[in-house]
C-alpha positions as CSV (number, residue, x, y, z in Angstrom):
1,M,0.4,-5.3,-43.2
2,S,-0.6,-3.6,-40.0
3,V,1.9,-2.5,-37.4
4,V,0.5,-4.9,-34.8
5,A,0.6,-7.7,-37.3
6,A,4.4,-6.9,-38.3
7,A,5.3,-6.7,-34.6
8,F,3.9,-10.3,-33.9
9,R,4.5,-11.8,-37.2
10,P,6.2,-15.2,-37.1
11,T,9.9,-15.0,-38.3
12,E,10.9,-17.5,-40.7
13,A,14.5,-17.9,-39.9
14,R,16.1,-16.8,-36.5
15,S,19.7,-17.1,-35.5
16,H,20.6,-19.3,-32.4
17,D,21.7,-16.2,-30.8
18,A,18.2,-14.5,-31.3
19,V,16.6,-17.5,-29.9
20,A,18.8,-17.5,-26.8
21,K,18.3,-13.8,-26.3
22,E,14.5,-14.4,-26.3
23,L,14.7,-17.4,-23.8
24,R,16.8,-15.3,-21.4
25,Q,14.4,-12.4,-21.6
26,R,11.5,-14.7,-20.9
27,R,13.3,-16.0,-17.9
28,M,14.1,-12.6,-16.8
29,F,10.4,-11.1,-16.9
30,G,8.6,-14.6,-16.5
31,T,6.4,-14.1,-19.7
32,S,6.4,-14.3,-23.3
33,A,5.4,-10.6,-23.5
34,K,8.6,-9.5,-21.8
35,V,6.7,-7.7,-19.1
36,S,7.3,-8.3,-15.6
37,V,4.2,-9.4,-13.4
38,T,3.9,-9.3,-9.7
39,T,1.1,-9.0,-7.3
40,A,1.8,-5.0,-7.2
41,S,2.3,-4.7,-10.8
42,A,-0.8,-6.6,-12.1
43,L,-3.2,-4.1,-10.4
44,R,-1.9,-1.8,-13.1
45,H,-4.0,-3.9,-15.3
46,S,-7.3,-2.2,-15.4
47,A,-9.4,-5.5,-15.6
48,V,-7.3,-7.0,-12.7
49,W,-7.9,-3.7,-10.5
50,A,-11.7,-3.8,-11.3
51,C,-12.2,-7.6,-10.7
52,Q,-10.3,-7.7,-7.4
53,N,-12.0,-4.5,-6.2
54,L,-15.6,-5.8,-7.3
55,L,-15.0,-9.0,-5.3
56,A,-13.2,-7.7,-2.4
57,D,-15.8,-4.7,-1.7
58,L,-18.8,-6.9,-2.2
59,V,-17.5,-9.5,0.3
60,S,-16.2,-7.3,3.0
61,S,-19.1,-4.9,2.9
62,L,-21.7,-7.6,3.8
63,P,-23.1,-7.3,7.3
64,V,-21.9,-9.9,9.6
65,H,-24.0,-11.6,12.4
66,T,-22.8,-14.2,15.1
67,F,-24.9,-16.9,16.3
68,N,-24.4,-19.5,19.1
69,I,-24.7,-23.2,18.8
70,E,-28.5,-23.2,19.2
71,G,-28.9,-20.8,16.3
72,Q,-29.7,-17.6,18.3
73,Q,-28.1,-14.3,17.3
74,I,-25.6,-12.9,19.7
75,D,-23.5,-10.0,19.9
76,N,-20.5,-10.0,17.7
77,P,-17.2,-10.9,19.6
78,P,-14.1,-8.6,19.3
79,I,-12.2,-10.6,16.6
80,V,-15.6,-10.0,14.5
81,E,-16.3,-6.3,15.5
82,S,-12.8,-5.1,15.9
83,P,-10.1,-7.5,14.5
84,T,-7.4,-5.3,14.4
85,A,-6.3,-2.0,16.5
86,T,-5.4,-0.4,12.9
87,L,-8.3,-1.0,10.6
88,D,-12.0,-1.0,10.7
89,A,-13.5,-4.6,10.5
90,M,-14.6,-4.1,6.9
91,D,-11.2,-3.0,5.8
92,W,-9.7,-6.0,7.6
93,R,-12.1,-8.5,5.8
94,R,-11.3,-6.6,2.7
95,Q,-7.6,-7.2,3.1
96,V,-8.3,-10.8,3.7
97,M,-9.9,-11.0,0.3
98,M,-7.2,-9.0,-1.6
99,G,-4.6,-11.4,-0.4
100,L,-6.7,-14.3,-1.7
101,L,-7.4,-12.8,-4.9
102,S,-3.8,-11.9,-5.4
103,T,-1.7,-14.8,-3.9
104,G,-4.4,-17.5,-3.2
105,N,-3.4,-17.0,0.6
106,S,-4.2,-14.8,3.4
107,V,-2.1,-14.9,6.5
108,G,-2.1,-13.0,9.8
109,L,-0.6,-13.2,13.2
110,I,-2.7,-13.5,16.2
111,V,-1.5,-10.7,18.5
112,D,-4.0,-10.9,21.5
113,R,-6.2,-13.3,23.0
114,D,-8.9,-13.2,25.7
115,R,-8.7,-14.8,29.0
116,L,-10.1,-18.1,27.5
117,Q,-7.1,-18.0,25.1
118,R,-9.5,-17.2,22.0
119,P,-8.2,-14.6,19.5
120,T,-9.2,-11.1,19.8
121,Q,-6.9,-9.3,17.4
122,I,-5.2,-10.5,14.0
123,E,-2.6,-8.5,12.2
124,L,-2.5,-9.6,8.4
125,L,0.8,-9.9,7.0
126,A,2.3,-8.7,3.7
127,E,3.1,-11.3,1.1
128,G,6.9,-10.9,1.5
129,A,7.0,-11.2,5.0
130,V,5.8,-14.7,5.2
131,R,7.4,-18.0,4.5
132,A,5.7,-21.4,5.1
133,K,7.2,-24.8,4.5
134,R,5.4,-28.1,5.1
135,Q,7.5,-31.0,6.8
136,G,7.0,-34.0,4.3
137,S,4.0,-34.7,2.4
138,M,1.7,-34.6,5.4
139,G,3.6,-33.1,8.1
140,A,2.9,-29.9,10.2
141,I,3.6,-26.4,8.5
142,E,6.4,-24.4,9.5
143,W,5.9,-20.9,9.5
144,K,8.4,-18.0,9.5
145,I,7.5,-14.1,9.8
146,D,10.2,-11.8,9.2
147,R,12.6,-15.0,9.1
148,E,11.6,-15.8,12.7
149,Q,9.9,-19.0,13.4
150,V,6.4,-18.7,15.0
151,P,4.0,-21.3,16.5
152,A,1.7,-22.6,14.1
153,Q,-1.4,-21.9,16.6
154,D,-0.4,-17.9,16.4
155,V,-1.0,-18.0,12.7
156,F,-4.3,-17.3,11.1
157,H,-4.3,-18.8,7.6
158,V,-7.0,-18.6,4.9
159,P,-6.2,-20.4,1.7
160,A,-8.0,-20.5,-1.8
161,Y,-7.6,-22.5,-5.0
162,T,-6.0,-25.3,-3.1
163,M,-4.9,-28.5,-4.7
164,P,-4.9,-32.1,-3.4
165,G,-1.7,-32.6,-1.0
166,S,-1.2,-29.0,-0.4
167,P,-2.7,-26.8,2.3
168,F,-1.5,-23.6,0.5
169,G,-3.6,-21.8,-2.1
170,L,-2.7,-21.2,-5.7
171,S,-2.0,-17.6,-6.9
172,P,-4.3,-16.3,-9.6
173,I,-2.0,-13.5,-10.5
174,G,0.7,-16.4,-11.0
175,H,-1.5,-18.3,-13.1
176,A,-2.8,-15.3,-15.2
177,R,0.4,-13.9,-15.4
178,E,0.8,-14.4,-19.3
179,A,-2.8,-12.9,-19.8
180,I,-2.0,-10.0,-17.5
181,A,1.4,-9.3,-19.1
182,L,-0.3,-9.2,-22.7
183,G,-2.7,-6.8,-21.4
184,L,0.0,-4.4,-20.0
185,A,2.2,-4.7,-22.9
186,A,-0.9,-3.8,-25.2
187,E,-1.5,-0.8,-22.9
188,E,1.9,0.2,-23.1
189,F,2.0,-0.1,-26.9
190,G,-1.2,2.0,-27.1
191,A,0.3,4.7,-25.0
192,E,3.4,4.8,-27.1
193,W,1.5,4.7,-30.4
194,F,-0.6,7.8,-29.6
195,G,1.5,9.6,-27.1
196,D,5.3,9.3,-28.2
197,G,5.0,8.9,-31.9
198,K,5.0,5.5,-33.0
199,H,3.6,7.0,-36.3
200,P,3.9,10.5,-37.6
201,T,1.0,12.9,-37.2
202,G,1.2,14.4,-40.7
203,L,3.1,15.0,-43.8
204,L,4.7,18.5,-44.7
205,K,5.1,18.5,-48.3
206,S,6.8,20.7,-50.6
207,K,5.9,20.9,-54.5
208,T,9.6,21.7,-55.1
209,D,12.5,19.6,-54.8
210,I,14.3,20.0,-51.6
211,S,18.3,19.2,-51.9
212,D,19.1,21.2,-48.7
213,E,18.2,19.2,-45.7
214,G,18.5,22.3,-43.6
215,I,15.3,23.7,-45.4
216,A,13.1,20.8,-44.6
217,T,14.4,20.8,-40.8
218,E,13.7,24.5,-40.6
219,A,10.3,24.2,-42.2
220,R,9.4,21.4,-39.7
221,R,10.5,23.3,-36.7
222,R,8.6,26.4,-37.7
223,F,5.5,24.3,-38.1
224,V,6.0,22.6,-34.7
225,D,6.4,25.7,-33.1
226,A,3.2,27.3,-34.4
227,I,1.2,24.2,-33.4
228,R,2.6,24.6,-30.1
229,G,1.9,28.0,-29.7
230,R,-1.7,27.7,-31.2
231,E,-0.7,30.0,-34.0
232,P,-1.1,30.0,-37.8
233,A,1.9,28.3,-39.5
234,V,3.6,30.6,-42.4
235,L,6.0,28.5,-44.4
236,G,5.9,30.3,-47.8
237,A,4.9,29.1,-51.1
238,N,4.5,25.5,-52.4
239,W,4.3,23.8,-48.9
240,S,1.2,21.9,-47.7
241,Y,0.2,19.9,-44.8
242,E,-1.6,16.5,-45.0
243,P,-2.6,15.0,-41.4
244,L,-2.3,11.3,-41.1
245,R,-5.0,9.4,-39.9
246,V,-4.5,5.9,-38.1
247,N,-5.8,3.1,-40.4
248,P,-8.3,0.8,-38.3
249,N,-6.1,-2.0,-39.0
250,E,-3.2,-0.4,-37.6
251,S,-5.3,-0.1,-34.4
252,Q,-5.9,-3.9,-33.9
253,F,-4.4,-3.7,-30.4
254,L,-7.7,-2.3,-29.2
255,E,-9.4,-5.5,-30.2
256,T,-6.4,-7.4,-28.3
257,M,-7.2,-5.2,-25.2
258,K,-10.9,-6.0,-25.5
259,A,-10.2,-9.7,-25.7
260,N,-7.6,-9.5,-22.9
261,V,-10.2,-8.1,-20.5
262,S,-12.5,-11.1,-21.1
263,T,-9.9,-13.5,-20.3
264,I,-8.9,-11.6,-16.9
265,C,-12.5,-11.5,-16.1
266,R,-12.8,-15.4,-16.8
267,F,-9.8,-16.0,-14.2
268,F,-11.9,-14.2,-11.5
269,R,-15.3,-15.4,-12.8
270,V,-16.6,-11.9,-13.1
271,P,-19.1,-11.0,-16.0
272,P,-17.1,-8.4,-18.0
273,E,-20.0,-5.9,-18.0
274,L,-19.7,-5.4,-14.5
275,V,-16.2,-4.3,-15.0
276,A,-17.3,-1.8,-17.8
277,S,-16.3,-4.1,-20.5
278,D,-18.3,-5.6,-23.5
279,S,-19.7,-8.8,-22.8
280,G,-20.7,-9.3,-26.4
281,I,-24.5,-9.5,-25.6
282,S,-27.5,-6.7,-25.4
283,L,-28.1,-5.8,-21.9
284,T,-31.5,-5.0,-20.5
285,Y,-32.6,-4.1,-17.1
286,A,-33.9,-7.7,-16.7
287,N,-30.7,-9.8,-17.6
288,V,-28.3,-7.2,-15.7
289,E,-30.3,-8.3,-12.6
290,Q,-29.9,-11.8,-13.6
291,R,-26.1,-11.3,-14.2
292,S,-25.8,-9.9,-10.7
293,L,-27.5,-13.0,-9.3
294,D,-25.2,-15.1,-11.3
295,L,-22.5,-13.3,-9.9
296,L,-23.5,-14.1,-6.2
297,T,-24.5,-17.6,-7.1
298,Y,-21.3,-18.8,-8.9
299,T,-18.6,-16.4,-7.7
300,V,-19.3,-14.5,-4.5
301,N,-21.2,-17.3,-2.5
302,S,-17.9,-19.4,-2.5
303,W,-16.0,-16.4,-1.1
304,V,-18.7,-15.7,1.6
305,I,-18.6,-19.5,2.6
306,R,-14.8,-19.4,3.0
307,I,-14.8,-16.2,5.0
308,E,-17.6,-17.6,7.3
309,R,-16.0,-20.9,8.0
310,Y,-12.4,-19.7,8.8
311,I,-13.5,-16.8,11.2
312,S,-15.9,-19.3,12.8
313,R,-13.0,-21.5,13.6
314,I,-11.5,-19.1,15.9
315,L,-14.6,-18.4,17.8
316,A,-16.0,-20.0,21.0
317,P,-16.8,-23.6,20.4
318,G,-20.4,-23.8,18.4
319,D,-20.4,-20.2,17.8
320,Y,-20.4,-19.1,14.1
321,I,-20.9,-16.1,11.7
322,K,-22.8,-15.4,8.8
323,L,-22.6,-12.9,6.4
324,N,-25.8,-11.6,5.1
325,V,-25.9,-11.8,1.3
326,G,-29.4,-10.3,1.4
327,A,-27.9,-6.7,1.3
328,L,-26.7,-7.5,-2.3
329,L,-30.2,-8.7,-3.4
330,R,-32.0,-5.3,-2.8
331,V,-34.2,-4.5,-5.6
332,D,-36.4,-1.6,-6.4
333,L,-38.4,0.0,-3.4
334,K,-41.8,-1.1,-4.6
335,T,-40.8,-4.9,-5.1
336,R,-39.0,-4.8,-1.8
337,Y,-41.8,-3.3,0.3
338,T,-44.4,-5.8,-1.4
339,A,-41.9,-8.7,-0.2
340,H,-42.0,-7.1,3.2
341,A,-45.8,-6.9,3.3
342,T,-46.1,-10.5,2.1
343,A,-43.6,-11.7,5.0
344,I,-45.7,-9.7,7.7
345,R,-49.1,-11.0,6.4
346,T,-48.0,-14.5,6.4
347,G,-46.4,-14.5,9.8
348,F,-43.1,-15.3,8.5
349,L,-41.6,-12.0,9.8
350,N,-42.8,-9.6,12.5
351,R,-42.7,-5.8,12.0
352,D,-39.4,-5.4,13.8
353,E,-37.8,-7.8,11.6
354,V,-38.8,-6.1,8.5
355,R,-37.9,-2.7,10.1
356,A,-34.5,-4.2,10.7
357,L,-33.9,-5.3,7.2
358,E,-34.5,-1.5,6.3
359,D,-31.9,-0.4,9.1
360,L,-34.7,1.1,11.1
361,E,-35.1,1.2,15.0
362,P,-37.8,-1.1,16.6
363,I,-41.3,0.0,17.2
364,P,-41.4,1.4,20.8
365,N,-42.7,-0.8,23.6
366,G,-42.1,-4.3,21.8
367,D,-45.1,-3.7,19.9
368,G,-43.3,-4.9,16.6
369,Q,-42.5,-8.2,18.1
370,D,-46.0,-10.0,17.5
371,Y,-46.5,-12.1,14.7
372,L,-49.8,-12.6,12.3
373,W,-50.8,-15.9,13.3
374,P,-52.9,-17.5,11.7
375,P,-51.5,-16.2,8.4
376,F,-53.3,-13.4,6.7
377,R,-55.1,-12.2,10.0
378,A,-55.5,-8.3,9.9
379,F,-54.0,-7.9,13.3
380,A,-51.3,-9.5,15.6
381,V,-52.1,-12.1,18.3
382,K,-51.3,-11.2,21.7
383,E,-50.2,-14.2,23.9
384,D,-53.0,-13.6,26.3
385,E,-55.6,-13.6,23.6
386,E,-54.5,-17.3,22.3
């Protein structure tokens, strides 16, 4: 029987005291694997770290544009351009995402407003600093920050994974606790297996009978000292060394870890191959690109809309922001330039708009503002020529 199978095999008969002890340990750690899982310790799981950072980085790095009620692009207001005095706007949005991906809620305190009382700065708060309680099933929310009550209008709250009847989001870490604990326990088991001698590395054998334990101890000491000093071991006659290899069946925890990564990815809706795991399918350039589109469509898009709506709620009436997801869809140079040429020739975009997509300055004197119209003309039409 393998070591892993032996460790997890069902026990035919267990005493009442053993069962009671196991239940106490489960209550203490909160998981069957007897590993405590918090929002901080969960990040020690490589798949949790990878999934959260992938989604947070993707959403926070998208370009942000502000529009007025007429749909015209305007300058970003302070709350969009510089929402906090301590962090860049991208880092601030990243913290919003990390809060949502960890606890299901991102909470901040509005610390500054303009003359029209619109928020200009919001300081995001750590999980342990915030307490919230709803008055009744449909009442107002009472907010406390560092145990001091604050007005609800001074709190910026973005929830995720909400359920009917609750304004608060569910914690993905809390709901994935068992899977995360299993992964952490498997990693710890693997580290101890290979690093701390969960199995002997070899057999030191003698052809003669050893009745004196001191002889065996001395031979073992001399052999270990020789290995540490990278020198040949001289033990005398009748001694031989046989290295022990790990039976593949004894390394089943590797399969456990592989399956565990897929489970974690399922919680965050991230394709396993995007966090350097094995999805079980043969990947080519074409389906990798398709998987990236799937990530945008089925996962990132919902986060983008959530961020857009909650930030737009604190802007001037009618104003709203849009995160440019086109930045995630940049393909190879030839395909991109072909698409630009088609957009210009059909009058869909002018040259300055295309240059903006490539982070280039407009053509001087406004020469890039003209559209080709009717479509497929060889040159732009000036207003005085119409």
